[in-house]
C-alpha positions as CSV (number, residue, x, y, z in Angstrom):
1,M,41.4,-11.9,-16.3
2,L,38.1,-10.2,-15.0
3,P,37.6,-7.5,-12.3
4,S,35.8,-8.5,-9.1
5,D,32.0,-9.7,-9.4
6,H,29.1,-8.2,-8.1
7,S,28.0,-9.8,-5.0
8,Q,24.9,-11.1,-6.6
9,R,26.1,-11.8,-10.2
10,F,25.8,-15.5,-10.0
11,E,22.2,-15.3,-7.8
12,L,20.7,-12.9,-10.3
13,N,22.4,-15.1,-13.5
14,N,21.2,-18.4,-11.8
15,E,17.7,-16.5,-11.4
16,V,16.5,-17.2,-14.9
17,H,17.4,-20.7,-14.7
18,A,15.3,-21.3,-11.5
19,R,12.3,-23.7,-11.4
20,P,13.1,-25.3,-14.6
21,P,10.0,-27.6,-15.8
22,E,10.5,-31.5,-15.4
23,A,10.8,-33.5,-18.2
24,L,7.6,-35.8,-18.8
25,S,7.2,-38.9,-21.0
26,P,3.6,-40.4,-21.0
27,P,2.0,-42.1,-19.5
28,V,2.7,-40.2,-16.1
29,R,0.8,-38.9,-12.9
30,V,1.4,-35.6,-11.5
31,S,0.0,-34.3,-8.4
32,Y,0.4,-30.4,-7.4
33,I,-0.4,-28.7,-4.1
34,A,-0.1,-25.1,-3.7
35,M,-0.1,-23.6,-0.1
36,F,-1.0,-19.9,0.6
37,S,2.0,-19.7,3.1
38,D,3.7,-16.7,4.6
39,W,7.6,-16.4,4.2
40,S,7.8,-16.9,7.9
41,N,7.0,-20.6,7.3
42,R,10.0,-21.2,5.1
43,D,12.2,-22.7,7.8
44,A,9.4,-25.2,8.8
45,E,8.8,-26.0,5.0
46,E,12.5,-26.7,4.6
47,Q,12.5,-28.6,8.0
48,G,9.6,-31.0,6.2
49,I,11.3,-31.2,3.1
50,V,14.5,-32.5,4.9
51,E,12.2,-34.9,6.8
52,L,10.8,-36.4,3.8
53,A,14.5,-36.7,1.8
54,R,15.6,-38.6,5.0
55,R,12.5,-40.7,5.0
56,F,13.2,-41.8,1.4
57,G,17.2,-41.8,1.9
58,T,18.0,-39.2,-0.5
59,S,20.2,-35.8,0.2
60,A,18.7,-32.8,1.8
61,P,18.2,-29.4,0.3
62,W,20.8,-26.7,0.7
63,A,20.1,-24.8,3.6
64,Q,17.9,-21.6,2.8
65,S,17.3,-22.6,-0.8
66,N,14.2,-21.7,-2.6
67,H,13.8,-24.6,-5.0
68,F,14.5,-28.5,-4.5
69,S,14.0,-31.3,-6.5
70,A,14.9,-35.3,-5.6
71,D,13.8,-38.9,-7.1
72,L,12.2,-40.6,-4.0
73,G,12.5,-44.2,-5.3
74,G,9.8,-44.4,-7.9
75,L,8.4,-40.8,-7.3
76,R,9.8,-37.4,-8.4
77,F,9.5,-34.7,-6.0
78,I,9.8,-30.8,-6.4
79,W,9.2,-28.1,-4.0
80,E,9.5,-24.4,-4.9
81,R,9.2,-21.4,-2.7
82,H,7.4,-18.1,-3.9
83,T,6.9,-14.8,-2.2
84,E,3.7,-15.7,-0.4
85,F,3.0,-19.4,-1.4
86,A,4.9,-22.7,-1.8
87,R,4.4,-25.4,-4.1
88,Y,4.8,-29.2,-3.8
89,T,4.7,-31.4,-7.2
90,F,5.0,-35.1,-7.1
91,I,5.4,-37.4,-10.4
92,S,4.9,-40.6,-11.0
93,P,5.4,-42.7,-14.0
94,G,2.4,-44.9,-15.4
95,V,-1.3,-44.6,-15.1
96,G,-4.1,-47.1,-14.5
97,D,-7.4,-47.8,-16.6
98,N,-9.0,-45.3,-13.9
99,L,-6.6,-42.2,-14.6
100,F,-7.1,-40.4,-11.8
101,A,-7.8,-43.4,-9.2
102,E,-4.1,-43.6,-7.9
103,P,-3.0,-40.1,-7.8
104,A,1.1,-39.5,-7.6
105,I,0.7,-37.9,-4.3
106,E,-0.3,-41.3,-2.3
107,Q,2.8,-42.4,-2.6
108,V,3.7,-39.9,0.2
109,P,2.8,-40.1,3.9
110,R,-0.5,-38.4,4.5
111,K,0.5,-37.4,7.9
112,W,3.4,-35.4,6.1
113,I,1.0,-33.7,3.5
114,A,-1.3,-32.8,6.4
115,S,1.5,-31.0,8.4
116,R,2.5,-28.9,5.4
117,P,2.6,-25.0,6.9
118,G,-0.1,-22.6,5.1
119,E,-3.3,-23.2,3.4
120,V,-4.3,-25.0,0.4
121,I,-4.9,-22.4,-2.2
122,V,-4.8,-25.3,-5.3
123,A,-4.8,-29.1,-5.1
124,A,-4.9,-30.6,-8.7
125,N,-4.0,-33.9,-10.3
126,A,-2.8,-34.2,-13.9
127,V,-2.4,-37.2,-16.2
128,L,-0.2,-37.1,-19.2
129,V,-1.4,-39.9,-21.6
130,R,-0.3,-40.6,-25.8
131,D,-2.5,-39.3,-28.0
132,S,-4.9,-42.2,-29.4
133,Q,-5.4,-40.4,-32.6
134,T,-9.2,-40.5,-32.5
135,P,-11.3,-37.4,-32.2
136,I,-12.1,-36.2,-28.8
137,D,-15.6,-36.4,-27.6
138,P,-16.1,-33.8,-25.1
139,A,-19.2,-35.2,-23.8
140,E,-17.8,-38.7,-23.3
141,L,-14.5,-37.3,-21.8
142,S,-16.5,-35.2,-19.2
143,A,-18.8,-38.2,-18.2
144,R,-15.7,-40.3,-18.0
145,L,-13.3,-38.1,-15.8
146,F,-14.8,-34.7,-15.0
147,D,-18.7,-35.9,-13.5
148,N,-20.4,-34.5,-16.5
149,N,-19.3,-30.7,-15.9
150,V,-18.7,-28.1,-18.9
151,L,-15.1,-28.7,-20.2
152,V,-12.7,-26.3,-21.0
153,G,-9.7,-27.4,-23.4
154,A,-7.9,-26.8,-26.4
155,S,-5.2,-27.9,-28.4
156,V,-1.7,-26.6,-27.2
157,S,1.9,-26.2,-28.4
158,G,0.6,-25.4,-31.7
159,G,-1.2,-28.6,-32.0
160,A,1.3,-30.9,-30.7
161,G,-0.9,-31.7,-27.6
162,S,-4.0,-31.1,-26.0
163,A,-5.5,-30.3,-22.6
164,F,-8.7,-30.3,-20.8
165,T,-10.1,-29.4,-17.4
166,D,-13.2,-28.1,-15.8
167,F,-11.6,-26.1,-13.1
168,R,-13.7,-27.8,-10.4
169,V,-13.0,-29.3,-7.0
170,K,-13.6,-32.8,-6.6
171,S,-14.6,-34.7,-3.6
172,D,-11.0,-35.8,-2.9
173,G,-9.9,-31.9,-2.8
174,F,-8.4,-32.2,-6.1
175,S,-9.2,-30.6,-9.4
176,R,-8.2,-32.5,-12.7
177,F,-6.1,-31.8,-15.8
178,F,-6.1,-34.4,-18.8
179,V,-3.1,-33.8,-21.0
180,Q,-2.5,-35.6,-24.2
181,D,0.7,-35.8,-25.8
182,R,0.5,-35.8,-29.8
183,S,4.1,-35.0,-30.9
184,M,5.6,-33.0,-27.8
185,T,9.1,-33.2,-26.7
186,P,9.4,-34.4,-23.2
187,L,10.1,-30.8,-22.0
188,Q,7.5,-29.2,-23.8
189,A,5.0,-31.6,-21.9
190,G,6.4,-30.7,-18.6
191,R,6.3,-27.1,-19.7
192,I,2.6,-27.7,-20.7
193,V,1.6,-29.2,-17.3
194,Q,3.4,-26.6,-15.4
195,R,1.7,-23.8,-17.2
196,L,-1.8,-25.6,-16.5
197,F,-1.0,-25.7,-12.7
198,E,0.5,-22.2,-12.5
199,I,-2.7,-20.9,-14.3
200,D,-4.9,-22.7,-11.9
201,T,-2.8,-21.3,-9.1
202,Y,-2.4,-17.6,-10.4
203,R,-6.0,-17.5,-11.1
204,M,-6.7,-18.4,-7.6
205,L,-4.2,-16.0,-6.2
206,A,-5.7,-13.1,-8.3
207,L,-9.2,-13.8,-7.1
208,L,-8.1,-13.2,-3.4
209,A,-8.7,-9.7,-3.8
210,L,-12.4,-10.3,-4.7
211,P,-13.8,-10.9,-1.7
212,I,-11.7,-7.7,0.0
213,S,-13.3,-5.8,-3.2
214,R,-17.0,-6.9,-2.1
215,D,-16.1,-6.1,1.4
216,L,-15.0,-2.6,0.7
217,A,-17.7,-1.6,-1.4
218,P,-20.2,-0.8,1.4
219,F,-17.5,1.0,3.2
220,L,-16.7,3.2,0.5
221,A,-20.2,4.3,-0.2
222,E,-20.4,5.3,3.3
223,R,-17.4,7.5,3.3
224,E,-18.3,8.8,0.0
225,Q,-21.5,10.0,1.5
226,D,-19.6,11.4,4.4
227,L,-17.4,13.5,2.2
228,A,-20.5,14.8,0.2
229,E,-22.0,15.8,3.4
230,V,-18.8,17.8,4.3
231,T,-18.3,19.6,1.4
232,A,-21.8,20.5,0.8
233,A,-21.8,22.0,4.5
234,L,-18.4,23.9,3.3
235,V,-20.4,26.4,1.1
236,D,-22.2,28.1,3.7
237,A,-19.9,27.1,6.7
238,G,-18.9,30.1,9.0
239,E,-15.7,30.7,10.9
240,G,-17.1,28.6,14.0
241,D,-18.0,25.4,11.7
242,E,-14.9,25.2,10.2
243,P,-12.9,23.4,13.1
244,V,-15.6,20.8,13.4
245,L,-15.7,20.2,9.4
246,L,-11.7,19.9,9.6
247,R,-11.9,17.3,12.1
248,R,-14.5,15.3,10.3
249,L,-12.5,15.4,7.1
250,T,-9.3,14.5,9.2
251,Q,-11.2,11.5,10.4
252,L,-12.2,10.5,7.2
253,A,-8.9,10.7,5.7
254,A,-7.4,8.5,8.3
255,E,-10.5,5.9,7.8
256,I,-9.6,5.5,4.1
257,E,-5.5,5.5,4.5
258,S,-6.3,2.8,7.0
259,R,-7.7,0.7,4.6
260,D,-5.6,1.6,1.8
261,A,-2.7,0.6,3.7
262,A,-4.3,-2.7,4.5
263,H,-5.5,-3.6,1.0
264,H,-2.9,-1.8,-1.1
265,F,-0.7,-4.7,-1.6
266,R,-3.5,-7.5,-2.1
267,F,-5.0,-5.2,-5.0
268,S,-1.5,-4.8,-6.7
269,A,-0.6,-8.6,-6.2
270,S,-4.1,-9.5,-7.8
271,A,-3.3,-7.3,-10.8
272,A,0.3,-8.9,-10.9
273,Y,-1.0,-12.6,-10.5
274,Y,-4.0,-11.7,-13.4
275,G,-1.0,-10.4,-15.8
276,L,0.8,-14.1,-15.1
277,V,-2.5,-15.8,-15.8
278,Q,-2.9,-14.2,-19.1
279,Q,0.9,-14.7,-20.0
280,R,0.7,-18.6,-19.2
281,I,-2.3,-18.9,-21.3
282,Q,-0.5,-17.2,-24.0
283,E,2.4,-19.6,-23.7
284,L,0.1,-22.4,-24.1
285,R,-0.5,-21.3,-27.8
286,E,-3.8,-22.7,-27.9
287,Q,-6.2,-23.8,-30.8
288,R,-9.7,-24.3,-30.6
289,I,-11.2,-27.8,-30.1
290,Q,-15.0,-27.8,-31.8
291,G,-17.6,-27.1,-29.0
292,L,-15.2,-26.3,-26.1
293,Q,-14.0,-23.0,-24.4
294,T,-10.3,-22.4,-24.8
295,F,-8.6,-21.4,-21.7
296,R,-8.3,-17.7,-23.0
297,E,-12.2,-18.0,-23.5
298,F,-13.0,-19.0,-20.1
299,T,-10.6,-16.7,-18.5
300,E,-11.8,-13.8,-20.0
301,R,-15.3,-14.5,-19.1
302,R,-15.1,-15.6,-15.5
303,L,-11.7,-13.8,-14.5
304,A,-11.8,-10.6,-16.2
305,P,-14.8,-9.3,-14.7
306,A,-13.6,-10.3,-11.1
307,M,-10.4,-8.2,-12.1
308,S,-12.4,-5.5,-13.2
309,T,-14.1,-5.3,-10.1
310,C,-11.1,-5.2,-8.1
311,E,-9.6,-2.6,-10.4
312,A,-12.5,-0.3,-9.8
313,S,-12.5,-0.9,-6.3
314,S,-8.8,0.0,-5.8
315,E,-9.3,3.0,-8.2
316,R,-12.5,4.2,-6.3
317,Q,-10.4,3.8,-3.1
318,D,-7.6,6.1,-4.5
319,A,-10.3,8.6,-5.9
320,L,-12.2,8.8,-2.7
321,S,-8.7,9.7,-1.2
322,R,-7.8,12.2,-3.5
323,R,-11.4,14.0,-2.9
324,V,-10.7,13.8,0.7
325,S,-7.2,15.5,0.1
326,R,-8.8,18.4,-2.0
327,A,-11.5,18.8,0.6
328,T,-8.8,19.2,3.4
329,Q,-6.6,21.6,1.5
330,L,-9.7,23.8,0.3
331,L,-10.9,23.7,4.3
332,A,-7.2,24.5,5.3
333,T,-7.1,27.3,3.0
334,R,-10.3,28.9,4.3
335,A,-9.0,28.5,7.7
336,D,-5.9,30.2,6.8
337,V,-7.7,33.1,4.9
338,T,-9.8,33.7,8.1
339,R,-6.7,33.2,10.3
340,E,-5.1,36.0,8.4
341,G,-8.2,38.5,8.7
342,Q,-8.0,37.7,12.6
343,N,-4.3,38.6,12.3
344,R,-4.9,41.6,10.6
345,S,-7.8,42.7,12.9
346,L,-5.5,42.1,15.7
347,L,-2.6,44.4,14.2
348,E,-5.0,47.0,13.6
349,S,-6.2,46.8,17.1
350,M,-2.8,46.9,18.4
351,N,-1.9,49.9,16.2
352,R,-5.1,51.8,17.6
353,R,-3.8,51.2,21.0
354,A,-0.2,52.0,20.2
355,K,-1.7,55.3,18.9
356,L,-4.0,55.9,22.3
357,Q,-0.6,54.9,24.2
358,L,1.7,57.6,22.4
359,R,-1.5,60.3,22.8
360,L,-1.3,59.1,26.6
361,Q,2.1,59.4,26.8
362,T,2.3,62.8,24.9
363,T,-0.4,64.0,27.7
364,V,1.9,62.5,30.6
365,E,5.0,64.3,29.2
366,G,3.0,67.7,29.7
367,L,2.4,66.7,33.3
368,S,6.1,65.5,33.6
369,V,7.4,68.8,32.2
370,A,5.3,70.8,34.9
371,A,6.1,68.5,37.8
372,I,9.8,68.3,37.0
373,T,9.9,72.1,36.3
374,Y,8.0,72.5,39.9
375,Y,10.5,70.6,42.1
376,V,13.5,72.3,40.0
377,V,12.2,75.5,40.6
378,G,11.7,74.7,44.3
379,L,15.4,73.6,44.7
380,I,16.3,77.1,43.1
381,G,14.3,79.0,45.5
382,Y,15.9,77.0,48.4
383,A,19.4,78.0,46.9
384,A,18.4,81.5,46.6
385,K,17.1,81.6,50.3
386,G,20.6,80.1,51.3
387,L,22.3,83.0,49.5
388,S,20.2,85.5,51.2
389,V,21.3,83.9,54.7
390,W,24.9,84.2,53.7
391,G,24.8,87.9,53.2
392,L,23.9,88.2,49.3
393,H,20.7,90.4,48.7
394,V,18.8,88.1,46.6
395,R,15.1,87.8,46.7
396,P,14.0,84.3,46.0
397,E,10.7,84.9,45.0
398,I,12.3,86.9,41.9
399,V,14.9,84.1,41.1
400,M,11.9,81.3,41.3
401,G,10.0,83.3,39.0
402,A,12.7,83.9,36.7
403,S,13.8,80.4,36.4
404,I,10.5,78.9,35.8
405,P,10.6,79.5,31.8
406,L,14.1,78.5,31.7
407,V,13.7,75.4,33.6
408,G,10.3,74.6,31.5
409,L,12.3,74.9,28.2
410,I,15.2,73.1,29.5
411,V,13.1,70.0,30.9
412,W,10.5,69.8,27.7
413,S,13.8,69.7,25.3
414,S,15.3,67.1,27.5
415,L,12.2,64.8,27.2
416,R,11.7,65.4,23.5
417,G,15.2,64.5,22.7
418,M,15.2,61.6,24.8
419,R,11.7,60.3,23.1
420,R,13.3,60.9,19.4
421,R,16.2,58.8,20.4
422,V,14.1,55.9,21.4
423,T,12.0,56.3,18.3
424,R,14.8,56.1,16.3
425,E,16.2,53.1,18.0
426,D,12.9,51.3,17.4
427,D,13.1,52.1,13.6
């Protein structure tokens, strides 16, 4: 009964349901790996997922899918493809006395893990256990699970659970998250664990712009100094200096635009990831545990300054580009004014030459009247001599003398008329 569907209707509708959190019931172990991987690695990732599914005797993912989950015996496996990273999650029920001694990822062949395309940006193990109803001793928890490091933790989901970490990478290459379930539903617990992993992942991805910002600082300082020198030289620059200054500004603009093109995406992505970190922290609905930093406090203290540095570098680069553009426009305007002056001088010179040419032409015109009159009168003299030979009593000298004024007037009038016609045609 409906008209035809848009070609992407169902794909877009299903997007809001993509990558749902797994329902987790304690006790459970979760291992997570985020691989910084270009989109071109997607086919290799899918091939690896197919290989793993066949190894455990389960169905393979749909071709060109960006999400896959399956039960691999006693192990739950989830793969998700994002714009510039892929993440692998492994979930195994039960925990031992040493909570992080046997992570879920150990049930997967190590060779398969090592062959994943890309580079590890985050690797983490999480355990979800029932709350023992005894107050948390941060010092004891840190000594037992986190090598006496300073903890970050809070009550989450409005007090239905609690989460702890030190955001440090252990000797096995994994960081750790300890989550207590007080009264969360399985889906709530799954969302909390997923958000903790996402906070760590997006935090690291946001920080990828920080080394770029640090490396960019000396370059921007040097280019700002170059721009200051060029603008100072513009004050007293003469016409001969303008091409050199314009060449320097053009080279400066090209260098800045090259850096901006190389780093613009990373700075923009960093800002977007930072926004996601803040959003995921807000979704934790955390409440303070006495003596511990909350996730928001840790982020604002450690991550926010780094993001401010990246933002300042990006803005500084944009501002420098705008300043170079203004200086280039100013110099180009000066060059246009100089060129207009040169053109005006050239036109004035051409006008002077035209006037001189007109005067010369007038002088030549007088000489031409005399020369033409001379030749015409000579012809009339020959005609008069011929008439006298035929018997007519005509004196050639008198005829020639009398014809000179008449011939000169006719020649002069003809040349003047021709000049007037040419002048009218030019106008």
